[in-house]
N, C-alpha and C positions, 0 to 999 in steps of 0.2 A: 395558563394559570393553573397552579397546582392547589389541591385541597388537602387537608389533613387526612392521612391514610392512603394517599396515592403513592404507588411504588414507582420509582425512577432509578435509572442507572446513571451515576455521575462520578466525577473525579473530585477528590478532596483537594481544594486549592490552598486552603489556609486553616490552621487551627490556632485559635487565640485562647491560651489557657487562662489568662487573667480574666477575660470576660466570659469564658466558657462558650465561645461561638465557633462554629465550623462553617467555612465557606465552601460551597459545592459548585461545580460547573458542569452542566449538561453539554453545552457547546464545546467545551474543551475535550470532553470524553468523545464526542462525535469526531472532532478533529484528529484525535489520537487514533481512533478506529480507521478513519479515512487514510491517514498516513501509513498505517499498517497494511491496509489493503493495497495502496499504491506500491509499497515496497514489495509485497508478494507478487503483484502483477509485473513489476520490473524484473524481479528474479526469474519469474516464469518466462518472460519474454526473452531475457538474455540466455536462458537455457535452451529455448527453442531456436534462437537465431545462431547459436554456437555451431550447429551442424550445417548451416547453409554456406554456399560458396558464392562468389561473385558471378555476374552474368558473363563477364569476359572469360572467366575460367571455364564456364560451361560451354560457351561457343568454341573456345579453343579445343576442348576435348572432343566436341562433336566434329569439328573440322579435321582433327587428327584421325579420328575413326573413319571418316569418309574417304581420306586419302589412301588408306590401306586396302 
């Protein structure tokens, strides 16, 4: 529960000009932050896995080297 003077970070959900009310959402801000973090993690993971090869390709290369 918040008190007057408390500082929070939130997202503006709705602005009603007629009644001069602003609706804020702390939960939605957290969800947006979490989605951004997941997107960054996904991008980082795809960049790291782009340089890997399959196990079969590694075994084939090892067998080819041992035959020579």
